[in-house]
C-alpha positions in Angstrom: 20.5 26.5 22.5 23.8 28.3 21.4 23.8 25.6 18.1 24.8 27.2 15.0 21.6 25.4 13.5 19.1 24.5 16.2 16.0 22.2 15.4 12.7 22.1 16.0 9.6 19.8 15.7 6.6 19.1 16.7 5.6 15.2 18.1 2.0 14.7 19.0 0.2 11.5 20.7 -3.4 10.8 19.8 -5.0 8.8 22.5 -8.6 7.2 23.0 -9.9 9.0 26.0 -12.2 6.0 26.9 -9.6 3.4 26.7 -6.3 5.2 27.0 -4.9 3.7 23.7 -3.0 5.1 21.1 -5.0 5.9 17.9 -2.7 5.8 15.0 -3.1 7.4 11.7 -4.1 4.3 9.8 -6.7 3.9 12.2 -8.8 6.9 11.2 -7.3 7.3 7.7 -6.5 5.7 4.4 -2.4 6.2 4.5 -2.4 5.6 0.8 -5.4 8.3 -0.1 -3.5 10.7 1.9 -0.3 10.1 -0.3 -2.3 10.5 -3.7 -3.5 13.5 -2.1 0.0 15.0 -1.7 1.0 13.7 -5.1 -1.9 15.0 -6.8 -1.4 18.8 -5.1 -5.2 19.5 -4.1 -7.3 18.8 -1.0 -5.0 19.8 1.6 -2.7 22.9 2.8 0.0 23.5 4.3 0.0 25.7 7.6 2.9 27.7 7.0 3.3 31.5 6.4 6.4 30.7 4.2 6.5 27.8 2.7 3.9 27.0 -0.7 2.3 23.8 -1.8 4.7 23.9 -4.7 7.5 24.3 -2.5 6.3 20.9 -0.9 6.0 19.5 -4.4 9.4 20.3 -5.1 10.7 18.5 -2.0 8.7 15.6 -2.5 10.0 15.1 -6.0 13.3 14.4 -4.8 13.7 10.9 -4.2 14.8 10.6 -0.8 12.2 12.9 0.3 9.4 10.8 -1.4 10.8 7.7 0.2 10.6 9.7 3.4 7.1 10.6 3.0 5.8 6.8 1.9 7.8 5.7 5.4 5.9 8.3 7.2 2.7 6.8 5.9 3.7 3.8 7.4 3.3 3.8 10.9 3.3 6.5 13.4 3.4 6.7 17.0 2.1 3.9 18.8 2.6 4.0 23.1 2.4 0.2 22.9 6.0 0.6 21.2 7.5 3.2 22.1 11.0 2.3 20.8 9.8 2.5 17.1 10.2 6.1 16.4 7.7 7.3 13.4 9.0 9.4 10.5 6.3 12.0 10.9 3.2 12.5 13.4 -0.5 13.5 12.6 -3.5 15.1 14.8 -6.9 15.8 14.0 -7.7 20.0 14.1 -11.1 21.4 13.5 -12.5 17.6 12.2 -9.5 17.3 9.6 -6.4 15.2 10.0 -2.9 17.4 10.2 0.6 15.5 9.5 3.4 16.8 10.7 6.3 16.1 8.6 9.6 16.7 8.6 11.8 18.8 6.0 15.1 20.5 5.6 16.0 22.7 7.8 15.7 26.0 5.3 12.2 25.0 5.2 11.8 25.0 9.0 12.7 21.6 10.2 8.9 20.2 9.9 5.6 21.5 8.2 2.2 20.5 8.9 -0.3 19.6 6.2 -4.2 19.8 6.7 -6.1 17.8 4.7 -9.6 19.3 3.5 
């Protein structure tokens, strides 16, 4: 509070309710396939009223953002290794995978991307 540029982000933890163990993105999705969907521009939607798929594509085309997006798919939160901070987070909504991806402040600090 009181900062010139407050920061917003959404963190998620996916847990197997039977075992209590973390469920990681690569346990229920193929990260490479998700990345291909993002680069293709089809098969997903951005859950935002102000950011479009084209805005996301432009952002991803920047080399730093592209590297960051690839890193995001490499790992996500694992309660067995809490010191490893993921680049992004994921969750399931209505049977679909949603990625929470950090972006620049002008884009809202993070985006939720739902795969179809």
